[in-house]
C-alpha angles and dihedrals in degrees: 000000000000122000094263091052090047090052091047091049093049089051093058101040094100092049091048090051090052090051091050088053090053094251099132095159093052091043091053090053092048095046092047087054090053091052092055089062098030111028091167093060105122092190092055090052092046096048093042085055088051091052090052090046090053088054091050090246092137099167092056091042090054092050090054094048091049091051090051088052092049088055095042112016091188094058098126095185091055091048093052092044090050088050093052090048092050088050091054090048089055093247093131100162091055091045091052091050090054092051094045091050089058091046089054087062096040119009091197099051102138096207093052092046090051092048094049091045093051093047092047090049092051091049091052092246092137100169091054091043091052092049094049094044094048089051088048091056089053088065091067098240125192114292097249094053092041090055091049092050093045088054090053091049091051088055091048092050091047092244094123138028126238115244086239089059094051105095094170097077124079096352 
């Protein structure tokens, strides 16, 4: 980290701590305060985006992630977060572009593989989804996410039925 990045990081530490404590509203206030004094702080934009994301304010979250990327185009975390936000907004083509851009830099980036797999699954591009998600599992993700992805892969391989497909329950 260079000295400017170190300064930017020290400016957002309190806001990041509030986010870690689940206090998204308080974090948003703190990070907005940081941006008044330091509008070029990429971390403040990123974590403010995270606070908005936690509050399901996806449009504002996306704007923050995009601003962080304008300031630091190589900010991988902001690119993946923007991609996940675009995915939730239904802007799948843009989300996929974000994930693929990260994979061009690092073909094993777990967050980008997960993003591309989720977007491909949502778009009904099951072969691509399966390829991305299998590569994602090779990165040894956290157990909860690994189980979710394994469930999706079982559906894709025809080893399990979707709850939507099960007509025998409740009816």
